MITI-887773 format. One line per 3 residues: number of its first residue (from 1); their letters; for each residue x, y, z of C-alpha. Coordinates in steps of 0.02 Angstrom, whole numbers, padded with zeros to 5 digits. Layout:
% residues N
NUM) A) X/Y/Z; ...
//
This chain:
% residues 740
1) MTS) 03883/00341/-05415; 03939/00168/-05428; 03895/00076/-05603
4) QNR) 03725/00028/-05538; 03574/00102/-05568; 03522/00222/-05412
7) IFR) 03370/00165/-05324; 03234/00260/-05246; 03095/00184/-05162
10) LKV) 02925/00304/-05150; 02790/00241/-05043; 02628/00348/-05061
13) SRF) 02478/00307/-04946; 02306/00391/-04927; 02216/00445/-04767
16) EAL) 02058/00501/-04812; 02099/00678/-04873; 02287/00679/-04868
19) CQF) 02404/00582/-04938; 02577/00566/-04870; 02750/00543/-04988
22) ELT) 02899/00458/-04929; 03060/00439/-05014; 03202/00344/-04973
25) WGE) 03368/00319/-05056; 03562/00293/-05040; 03649/00278/-04849
28) GQS) 03476/00289/-04764; 03433/00484/-04826; 03232/00496/-04815
31) LIA) 03100/00620/-04858; 02927/00653/-04824; 02796/00749/-04911
34) RLD) 02600/00778/-04849; 02477/00861/-04978; 02310/00870/-04979
37) YPE) 02209/00738/-05108; 02125/00857/-05245; 01932/00819/-05225
40) TLD) 01901/00797/-05396; 02061/00674/-05438; 01940/00521/-05435
43) QLY) 01806/00595/-05523; 01910/00638/-05655; 02005/00466/-05658
46) QDW) 01830/00376/-05675; 01765/00474/-05808; 01926/00454/-05922
49) QQA) 01890/00253/-05869; 01724/00274/-05936; 01770/00358/-06080
52) YLN) 01904/00231/-06122; 01789/00094/-06103; 01673/00152/-06218
55) FYS) 01783/00218/-06340; 01883/00022/-06358; 01720/-00053/-06330
58) SRR) 01627/00036/-06478; 01778/00007/-06605; 01739/-00091/-06735
61) YIP) 01876/-00014/-06876; 02005/-00168/-06812; 01945/-00344/-06890
64) DPL) 01835/-00427/-06801; 01918/-00592/-06746; 01737/-00690/-06743
67) PSE) 01583/-00575/-06809; 01494/-00624/-06664; 01630/-00532/-06548
70) PSP) 01533/-00478/-06383; 01692/-00340/-06345; 01833/-00313/-06419
73) LRA) 01914/-00297/-06232; 02019/-00433/-06154; 01869/-00445/-06006
76) RAV) 01723/-00553/-05967; 01629/-00382/-05924; 01599/-00244/-06012
79) TSG) 01551/-00059/-05972; 01381/-00013/-05905; 01232/00081/-05992
82) NVM) 01173/00124/-06168; 01320/00124/-06296; 01276/00301/-06399
85) PAV) 01348/00265/-06568; 01337/00451/-06627; 01442/00506/-06481
88) DWQ) 01616/00557/-06529; 01696/00437/-06433; 01884/00486/-06489
91) AEL) 01847/00663/-06436; 01790/00630/-06258; 01913/00500/-06220
94) IDA) 02053/00630/-06274; 01957/00754/-06182; 01940/00657/-06004
97) ETA) 02141/00597/-06032; 02180/00767/-06046; 02077/00822/-05889
100) LLR) 02157/00688/-05784; 02337/00707/-05833; 02322/00900/-05801
103) EFQ) 02245/00882/-05625; 02359/00743/-05571; 02516/00854/-05640
106) IWL) 02470/01002/-05561; 02435/00890/-05395; 02614/00828/-05391
109) WQG) 02687/00995/-05407; 02621/01060/-05262; 02712/01124/-05106
112) ELR) 02822/00987/-04999; 02813/00869/-05153; 02908/00971/-05241
115) EIS) 03064/00935/-05120; 03042/00738/-05171; 03063/00786/-05356
118) KAI) 03219/00901/-05348; 03305/00749/-05232; 03274/00609/-05365
121) AAA) 03302/00753/-05521; 03488/00815/-05440; 03534/00621/-05418
124) SRQ) 03470/00591/-05625; 03592/00757/-05650; 03741/00670/-05570
127) LSE) 03721/00512/-05702; 03885/00513/-05816; 03837/00571/-05989
130) GAD) 03806/00454/-06097; 03831/00296/-05976; 03687/00173/-05982
133) QKI) 03636/00234/-05805; 03450/00270/-05745; 03377/00321/-05593
136) DVL) 03248/00204/-05523; 03108/00257/-05448; 02985/00127/-05370
139) LTC) 02824/00152/-05302; 02707/00085/-05193; 02528/00142/-05174
142) DPL) 02410/00111/-05033; 02266/00111/-05052; 02210/00016/-05216
145) DLV) 02125/00198/-05287; 02291/00260/-05282; 02379/00127/-05396
148) RLP) 02253/00128/-05511; 02330/00303/-05553; 02436/00352/-05702
151) WET) 02596/00379/-05603; 02717/00322/-05744; 02664/00518/-05816
154) WEI) 02749/00580/-05660; 02830/00724/-05752; 02968/00735/-05611
157) TDD) 03086/00878/-05696; 03070/00977/-05829; 03234/00942/-05859
160) LAA) 03224/00842/-06015; 03406/00766/-06018; 03356/00713/-05827
163) TGK) 03187/00638/-05895; 03258/00508/-05981; 03361/00458/-05844
166) IRI) 03202/00442/-05736; 03098/00286/-05735; 02952/00223/-05638
169) ARS) 02917/00058/-05575; 02789/-00020/-05453; 02800/-00124/-05304
172) PVN) 02655/-00186/-05198; 02629/-00147/-05012; 02650/-00323/-04950
175) IRA) 02802/-00438/-05010; 02809/-00608/-04902; 02887/-00727/-04982
178) EPA) 03090/-00733/-05031; 03143/-00693/-05185; 03164/-00790/-05349
181) TVK) 03352/-00844/-05353; 03363/-00993/-05435; 03421/-00933/-05607
184) RPR) 03456/-01022/-05753; 03652/-01020/-05802; 03701/-00891/-05921
187) WKR) 03768/-01017/-06074; 03574/-01099/-06058; 03433/-01065/-06162
190) ARI) 03300/-00944/-06066; 03117/-01049/-06082; 02953/-00960/-06075
193) LAI) 02783/-01038/-06020; 02637/-00969/-06115; 02480/-00997/-06073
196) CCD) 02345/-00927/-06232; 02180/-00963/-06188; 02088/-00959/-06331
199) DVG) 01897/-00867/-06296; 01745/-00817/-06387; 01813/-00640/-06484
202) LNL) 01991/-00703/-06468; 02109/-00758/-06581; 02283/-00767/-06490
205) SQE) 02372/-00846/-06647; 02479/-00704/-06666; 02520/-00684/-06508
208) KQI) 02567/-00890/-06519; 02679/-00817/-06672; 02754/-00683/-06584
211) LKS) 02814/-00791/-06452; 02888/-00915/-06583; 03012/-00780/-06675
214) LEP) 03099/-00753/-06516; 03169/-00923/-06562; 03311/-00969/-06543
217) LVS) 03352/-00851/-06417; 03241/-00929/-06297; 03133/-01091/-06304
220) VTL) 02937/-01071/-06296; 02801/-01197/-06222; 02620/-01174/-06278
223) VGW) 02494/-01218/-06162; 02298/-01198/-06144; 02128/-01225/-06235
226) STD) 02123/-01180/-06418; 01969/-01183/-06529; 02088/-01307/-06646
229) TQQ) 02084/-01445/-06492; 01952/-01378/-06375; 02002/-01498/-06234
232) PLA) 01888/-01551/-06066; 01894/-01420/-05925; 01980/-01551/-05819
235) QVR) 02121/-01592/-05940; 02150/-01393/-05952; 02180/-01375/-05792
238) QDI) 02303/-01503/-05774; 02391/-01481/-05920; 02441/-01307/-05848
241) TDA) 02470/-01328/-05673; 02597/-01485/-05738; 02663/-01363/-05864
244) ITD) 02691/-01230/-05706; 02799/-01374/-05605; 02881/-01442/-05736
247) EQG) 03055/-01486/-05666; 03159/-01413/-05797; 03086/-01222/-05743
250) WDI) 03036/-01063/-05824; 03117/-00888/-05847; 02964/-00818/-05900
253) LFF) 02767/-00844/-05871; 02664/-00767/-06016; 02478/-00767/-06014
256) AGH) 02362/-00717/-06141; 02175/-00702/-06133; 02042/-00655/-06030
259) SDE) 02083/-00591/-05842; 02005/-00468/-05715; 02028/-00437/-05527
262) TCM) 01939/-00521/-05377; 01913/-00462/-05213; 02009/-00606/-05116
265) AGG) 02078/-00712/-05231; 02223/-00602/-05328; 02166/-00586/-05479
268) RLA) 02057/-00712/-05605; 02115/-00803/-05774; 02000/-00869/-05899
271) IAP) 02072/-01045/-05951; 01918/-01109/-06078; 01753/-01028/-06137
274) GAS) 01667/-01012/-05963; 01795/-01060/-05867; 01928/-00966/-05753
277) ITI) 02066/-01001/-05617; 02108/-00892/-05468; 02276/-00845/-05431
280) EEL) 02261/-00900/-05270; 02236/-01074/-05346; 02392/-01075/-05416
283) RPY) 02488/-01012/-05289; 02565/-01147/-05249; 02619/-01231/-05422
286) LAI) 02679/-01039/-05443; 02786/-01044/-05276; 02870/-01212/-05347
289) AKN) 02914/-01138/-05523; 02986/-00976/-05425; 03089/-01085/-05346
292) RGL) 03157/-01179/-05501; 03210/-01012/-05581; 03050/-00899/-05632
295) QLA) 03081/-00728/-05612; 02967/-00630/-05734; 02782/-00634/-05789
298) LFN) 02700/-00551/-05930; 02488/-00547/-05924; 02445/-00482/-06080
301) SCS) 02246/-00458/-06017; 02121/-00353/-05928; 02147/-00281/-05755
304) GLQ) 02298/-00348/-05698; 02325/-00239/-05535; 02275/-00378/-05407
307) IAE) 02385/-00522/-05504; 02558/-00393/-05513; 02522/-00385/-05333
310) SLI) 02504/-00569/-05282; 02634/-00636/-05396; 02780/-00517/-05321
313) DLG) 02710/-00560/-05154; 02738/-00730/-05199; 02912/-00705/-05226
316) LNQ) 02924/-00661/-05423; 03055/-00521/-05467; 02946/-00426/-05611
319) VVI) 02789/-00435/-05665; 02717/-00323/-05831; 02531/-00314/-05836
322) MRE) 02401/-00209/-05896; 02295/-00113/-05768; 02120/-00053/-05868
325) RVH) 02045/-00194/-05977; 02146/-00175/-06152; 02087/-00188/-06325
328) NQV) 02150/-00358/-06416; 02224/-00244/-06558; 02316/-00145/-06413
331) AQE) 02369/-00305/-06338; 02447/-00389/-06480; 02535/-00222/-06528
334) FLV) 02618/-00197/-06368; 02671/-00367/-06371; 02765/-00375/-06513
337) QFA) 02874/-00208/-06495; 02906/-00281/-06306; 02975/-00436/-06382
340) RSL) 03080/-00339/-06489; 03158/-00247/-06357; 03190/-00420/-06273
343) AAY) 03270/-00489/-06435; 03386/-00341/-06429; 03438/-00385/-06259
346) KDV) 03359/-00251/-06169; 03299/-00253/-05993; 03109/-00276/-05951
349) QEA) 03074/-00099/-05885; 03170/-00031/-06047; 03062/-00149/-06149
352) VQE) 02893/-00097/-06074; 02942/00083/-06092; 02979/00064/-06260
355) ATQ) 02821/-00032/-06300; 02716/00102/-06217; 02794/00240/-06301
358) LFL) 02746/00138/-06457; 02581/00213/-06416; 02650/00390/-06349
361) NLN) 02735/00446/-06489; 02695/00595/-06604; 02766/00534/-06757
364) SRK) 02687/00366/-06756; 02491/00322/-06816; 02459/00208/-06656
367) RLQ) 02434/00365/-06562; 02290/00418/-06648; 02241/00260/-06675
370) YPS) 02235/00204/-06500; 02209/00340/-06392; 02254/00316/-06186
373) AYL) 02322/00153/-06231; 02497/00210/-06143; 02424/00227/-05988
376) VPS) 02393/00055/-05969; 02530/-00057/-05975; 02638/-00060/-05778
379) LFR) 02794/-00127/-05732; 02793/-00210/-05533; 02961/-00239/-05474
382) RPG) 03028/-00319/-05305; 03144/-00218/-05227; 03332/-00264/-05237
385) SSL) 03279/-00387/-05379; 03405/-00377/-05549; 03310/-00334/-05712
388) FRL) 03275/-00481/-05788; 03348/-00476/-05980; 03391/-00612/-06121
391) TPP) 03582/-00626/-06142; 03665/-00651/-06312; 03721/-00828/-06384
394) DWR) 03907/-00779/-06374; 03957/-00920/-06321; 03941/-01035/-06476
397) QWI) 04075/-00921/-06569; 04205/-00939/-06449; 04155/-01123/-06421
400) GAL) 04197/-01179/-06590; 04348/-01086/-06603; 04409/-01202/-06478
403) LPQ) 04361/-01364/-06547; 04506/-01479/-06606; 04585/-01466/-06772
406) NRY) 04662/-01663/-06774; 04705/-01804/-06652; 04842/-01713/-06557
409) ELA) 04764/-01563/-06529; 04611/-01671/-06489; 04710/-01783/-06358
412) AIS) 04798/-01625/-06269; 04625/-01543/-06246; 04523/-01699/-06183
415) LIS) 04678/-01705/-06059; 04691/-01522/-06014; 04491/-01554/-05993
418) LLS) 04491/-01669/-05882; 04633/-01590/-05769; 04541/-01438/-05766
421) LLP) 04384/-01517/-05697; 04482/-01611/-05551; 04484/-01466/-05421
424) PLQ) 04588/-01551/-05297; 04708/-01586/-05414; 04679/-01420/-05485
427) TAL) 04748/-01334/-05301; 04889/-01469/-05286; 04959/-01400/-05445
430) LNQ) 04925/-01210/-05420; 05004/-01262/-05219; 05161/-01336/-05309
433) RSL) 05187/-01173/-05437; 05198/-01070/-05319; 05306/-01157/-05206
436) IQA) 05434/-01181/-05338; 05400/-00991/-05399; 05447/-00944/-05214
439) QYR) 05602/-01056/-05205; 05654/-00996/-05373; 05636/-00798/-05309
442) QIT) 05745/-00836/-05181; 05874/-00942/-05274; 05893/-00801/-05387
445) NQI) 05926/-00666/-05271; 05732/-00600/-05351; 05690/-00545/-05179
448) DTN) 05699/-00359/-05159; 05784/-00296/-04988; 05785/-00125/-05008
451) QLP) 05612/-00081/-05066; 05500/-00027/-04904; 05306/-00107/-04920
454) ELA) 05198/00033/-04947; 05073/-00056/-04780; 05098/-00076/-04602
457) LIR) 05030/-00226/-04519; 04995/-00192/-04333; 04962/-00365/-04281
460) IDD) 04861/-00394/-04108; 04949/-00555/-04060; 04976/-00657/-03887
463) ESI) 05091/-00564/-03830; 04996/-00409/-03876; 04840/-00476/-03767
466) SRD) 04958/-00564/-03628; 05045/-00345/-03603; 04880/-00274/-03609
469) RNE) 04770/-00424/-03514; 04679/-00307/-03402; 04634/-00180/-03542
472) IGN) 04571/-00318/-03665; 04508/-00460/-03575; 04413/-00591/-03666
475) PNP) 04494/-00556/-03833; 04333/-00600/-03937; 04289/-00489/-03980
478) MSH) 04422/-00370/-03996; 04389/-00218/-03844; 04353/-00068/-03938
481) QYI) 04464/00013/-03821; 04606/-00070/-03875; 04583/-00036/-04039
484) GRL) 04535/00155/-03986; 04709/00159/-03886; 04788/00106/-04069
487) VER) 04709/00226/-04179; 04730/00344/-04031; 04956/00309/-04056
490) LDQ) 04932/00303/-04267; 04853/00475/-04251; 04991/00549/-04164
493) LNV) 05118/00453/-04283; 05028/00571/-04409; 04967/00405/-04499
496) KVI) 04831/00456/-04665; 04761/00291/-04712; 04705/00148/-04578
499) GVD) 04602/00022/-04611; 04536/-00082/-04444; 04508/-00270/-04510
502) YLL) 04404/-00309/-04362; 04190/-00323/-04364; 04156/-00204/-04235
505) DRP) 03955/-00231/-04257; 03939/-00317/-04053; 03911/-00202/-03914
508) DLN) 04055/-00149/-03814; 04033/-00053/-03662; 04190/00079/-03761
511) SDF) 04117/00116/-03918; 04102/00280/-03871; 04289/00302/-03829
514) LAE) 04329/00204/-04004; 04211/00346/-04086; 04281/00487/-04002
517) RVR) 04471/00427/-04051; 04421/00400/-04233; 04321/00564/-04244
520) QAT) 04462/00667/-04185; 04583/00570/-04301; 04450/00585/-04448
523) DRG) 04437/00770/-04406; 04637/00784/-04427; 04635/00707/-04612
526) VRF) 04645/00519/-04567; 04538/00409/-04691; 04474/00259/-04616
529) VFA) 04413/00089/-04701; 04305/-00017/-04570; 04266/-00208/-04626
532) KTP) 04099/-00278/-04669; 04045/-00450/-04728; 03888/-00497/-04801
535) TNN) 03750/-00603/-04687; 03657/-00763/-04757; 03499/-00634/-04752
538) GGW) 03586/-00514/-04897; 03633/-00384/-04769; 03779/-00328/-04701
541) LQT) 03873/-00363/-04525; 03977/-00194/-04522; 04047/-00056/-04404
544) PTE) 03903/00048/-04359; 03894/00222/-04421; 03909/00282/-04226
547) ITD) 04105/00239/-04252; 04139/00260/-04432; 04081/00424/-04457
550) SRN) 03990/00461/-04598; 04179/00519/-04702; 04232/00344/-04683
553) INA) 04205/00174/-04783; 04129/00015/-04724; 04192/-00100/-04873
556) DAI) 04178/-00276/-04908; 04308/-00405/-04809; 04287/-00544/-04932
559) RAL) 04417/-00676/-04910; 04481/-00790/-05033; 04375/-00893/-05141
562) GTN) 04376/-01065/-05085; 04582/-01123/-05045; 04690/-00984/-05005
565) FHM) 04747/-00949/-05166; 04609/-00876/-05261; 04595/-00668/-05273
568) PIQ) 04416/-00615/-05213; 04335/-00565/-05387; 04176/-00436/-05392
571) DST) 04021/-00452/-05488; 04008/-00280/-05579; 03833/-00256/-05558
574) LEH) 03843/-00252/-05367; 03831/-00084/-05262; 03991/-00079/-05149
577) ALP) 04077/-00214/-05231; 04260/-00154/-05207; 04344/-00257/-05053
580) FSY) 04425/-00213/-04909; 04613/-00192/-04988; 04568/-00102/-05135
583) WLV) 04483/00051/-05042; 04641/00053/-04936; 04754/00065/-05090
586) WFH) 04629/00195/-05175; 04674/00308/-05021; 04846/00274/-05009
589) RIC) 04851/00359/-05166; 04750/00487/-05133; 04806/00532/-04961
592) IQN) 04997/00468/-04939; 05061/00447/-05149; 04986/00597/-05223
595) PSD) 04896/00700/-05121; 04729/00765/-05210; 04553/00857/-05156
598) LCT) 04480/00659/-05166; 04550/00642/-04993; 04482/00787/-04897
601) QTS) 04295/00748/-04987; 04144/00711/-04847; 04049/00622/-04977
604) TVA) 04068/00451/-04982; 03960/00430/-05120; 04084/00530/-05232
607) QEA) 04224/00421/-05157; 04145/00269/-05209; 04111/00328/-05397
610) FAT) 04286/00379/-05403; 04351/00233/-05341; 04238/00107/-05442
613) RYA) 04292/00209/-05611; 04471/00195/-05571; 04437/00001/-05536
616) VEH) 04343/-00014/-05701; 04476/00079/-05793; 04631/00030/-05728
619) LPQ) 04603/-00160/-05609; 04480/-00252/-05731; 04541/-00430/-05646
622) IYQ) 04444/-00382/-05482; 04270/-00395/-05581; 04204/-00562/-05635
625) SPL) 04214/-00613/-05823; 04088/-00710/-05920; 04219/-00825/-05927
628) TSL) 04239/-00853/-05767; 04061/-00853/-05721; 04027/-00984/-05847
631) AYG) 04165/-01090/-05752; 04070/-01062/-05599; 03926/-01162/-05661
634) LAR) 04022/-01301/-05716; 04073/-01399/-05550; 04133/-01230/-05458
637) QTW) 04287/-01210/-05597; 04385/-01083/-05562; 04458/-01047/-05749
640) LHP) 04540/-00863/-05778; 04500/-00808/-05581; 04663/-00731/-05535
643) ITD) 04767/-00793/-05389; 04858/-00729/-05245; 05029/-00729/-05265
646) FSI) 05118/-00790/-05120; 05285/-00821/-05192; 05358/-00657/-05161
649) PPH) 05406/-00640/-04954; 05283/-00554/-04820; 05407/-00422/-04795
652) QAY) 05397/-00351/-04997; 05203/-00350/-04969; 05200/-00282/-04779
655) TEI) 05304/-00225/-04631; 05231/-00320/-04481; 05209/-00231/-04302
658) PAW) 05162/-00308/-04146; 05026/-00203/-04080; 05122/-00210/-03906
661) KLL) 05253/-00123/-04002; 05162/00022/-04058; 05086/00059/-03904
664) HDP) 05239/00020/-03789; 05421/00045/-03882; 05421/00234/-03957
667) NLP) 05599/00202/-03996; 05540/00061/-04126; 05627/00102/-04323
670) ELR) 05485/00044/-04401; 05382/00197/-04330; 05479/00329/-04396
673) RLP) 05417/00263/-04595; 05227/00268/-04552; 05188/00421/-04597
676) QQS) 05221/00362/-04783; 05127/00192/-04753; 04931/00128/-04746
679) VMI) 04907/00038/-04602; 04787/-00103/-04575; 04750/-00148/-04397
682) SSG) 04721/-00351/-04386; 04717/-00498/-04279; 04922/-00569/-04273
685) GYQ) 04850/-00756/-04265; 04773/-00783/-04069; 04691/-00918/-04057
688) EAG) 04503/-00854/-04024; 04516/-00731/-04184; 04378/-00760/-04304
691) LVP) 04228/-00638/-04423; 04105/-00698/-04276; 04120/-00760/-04106
694) ADN) 04200/-00938/-04110; 04221/-00976/-04282; 04424/-00965/-04293
697) VEN) 04400/-00926/-04492; 04564/-00784/-04458; 04682/-00912/-04448
700) FTP) 04708/-01061/-04568; 04832/-01180/-04643; 04956/-01068/-04779
703) PAA) 04981/-01139/-04952; 05139/-01207/-04975; 05229/-01024/-05034
706) MQH) 05186/-00946/-04857; 05249/-01102/-04765; 05417/-01085/-04865
709) WYL) 05436/-00906/-04791; 05371/-00928/-04629; 05545/-01078/-04624
712) QQN) 05677/-00915/-04689; 05593/-00813/-04527; 05571/-00922/-04389
715) PQN) 05659/-01118/-04425; 05598/-01153/-04250; 05407/-01122/-04300
718) PYR) 05380/-01156/-04483; 05202/-01226/-04509; 05121/-01096/-04412
721) KMT) 04945/-01037/-04441; 04913/-00908/-04571; 04799/-00750/-04531
724) GGE) 04675/-00667/-04645; 04756/-00492/-04606; 04920/-00570/-04679
727) HMG) 04809/-00625/-04830; 04737/-00448/-04839; 04911/-00369/-04847
730) YLF) 04940/-00454/-05003; 04785/-00414/-05072; 04843/-00233/-05032
733) HHF) 05024/-00265/-05130; 04951/-00330/-05281; 04815/-00207/-05289
736) YIN) 04951/-00071/-05273; 05081/-00143/-05389; 04948/-00198/-05548
739) GW) 04850/-00009/-05527; 04981/00108/-05479
//
């Protein structure tokens, strides 16, 4: 289990009297269940909805904002039929709610659906005790009648501890637009645009006060028609659209007022008495706001299902809505708790849950005062998006500590700041520092010639290609058969850990040959790490499972940041964020250095959990620090970013073995030590090498320190190109030295 929340996607589709549940998660796992849809469920929902509307439309125990208020609900229409004051609407509502939820829960515990519940519950029990981890179930329903049901009440398991770690959110059927990706730097306050439209029966002054209470954590801007100003309708429309497209961008869009569903326009918002605007009309303005960073929308108004689906389809990451018509006082109580949770730096889903729990808590009078209110709020999420949360303004404290105390400190800090803001100068100084350190190591005899490295680098170089030209052919992409032969030879030499620093995603006629050699070696206990790299659209280029075997790892073959001095560091919120070289070191530790049962485990999920936990505890430098994150927003600075130390000679980091010698020279002395080493197969500097065809990114100009070592190795060719595999070898050395 990774440090991230585990995501399950559940799609529920209804085909007349039959419902299909399709659950997907993890690395392609899926379950499908089919159930008959209860004939009585629709009628029970309608009965509850009618009782809900009757109760909240008739209640006057809440102080009326205006004596002439036609309805305390935030919707234009009210329930049809005659109101009968003599009826105990609260009792009617509780009875209807009980009947609806009983039938709903009975249905969800039937037949094949229990296998889906068990899969989710089993994952929740795997989470670490006390860890801030959750199982997130993203629910997509089709048609709209299914969306209206209270899915958030689904009792997936009767294990109370597991139940507390399972969260249900919703996702629409259609999501066409790209997600909101522009995010405000963490050192800036989040910005909220609040559209509050007063109307007959609605006094939104309390909402405005609640939002203002979030300052100074956020910046709040209010816009909309009010009873005080009573702007012309044309001016109101212009003010709203101008505010939405503000060049500074927004993080949160908040709406309070009347709203309702529409058949084709994605929902309708009241912007003034007798006037409204549809989401479809606002679409081009909202698209601009999304591109400028808008991530979250909160509609504290009625009947927001179509609004939520439209905004997620437009590209927003999260939308909070009320599925039914909502009482004015309920909306205000919800917002109070929601804002309080956001101010405590909880994510939007936690905030919705805590605000909803306010109406469900047995110890709260609001449970009796606002029956069924907890069934109304819902969170819609875009799959793959990070949940929005406010960040604490801790930077103010450490900024103050850095302020100069006298003119000398001011001069020194000014000079250092100037140098730090000039990346080319910083790179040049770092280059010279590494070179001088390498020369110093050599002059002072700090080079250890006796210690043998833990990694062997099998380099497919020009001579290897020349000797086996008939087998390799065009080396771009590298022949799967040739890599298979290297794997076979390494397996014969009892190598336990093999890394393949090639992307094997390209089709190859000999993929079956390679897959068979990998499978045979894996069956004998060899562990493989295969390279993968992210694509521009958020996916991965990686070795297919037909080759890797499910017992092996696809790891991120990320290269150095910018120049070749900086080590790749990972965002700790990303799933599968451990780099290629780290995985090699991890398997070296558990399969060679200190053999354990972890090496023979066939579950990559278990391996990822142990490896990630060890990285967090022993190698925190591979994760991005808050200061480094802040530096990235300042002209791509790399403050506190760890560097690759090329001041040590290559032979201390790895043993180099040309691929042709591995295959054709059985008496090579280096082969005797291979069973005690991990092995990496990589390119050896030939012209056509690259992650993708013809890009030649595997060969690059080495830093000055490496040029120094190349001069010692071969004075005739001191300025040869450095390969990505060599850099991976240095990263292996650094991870090994620092972590073990």
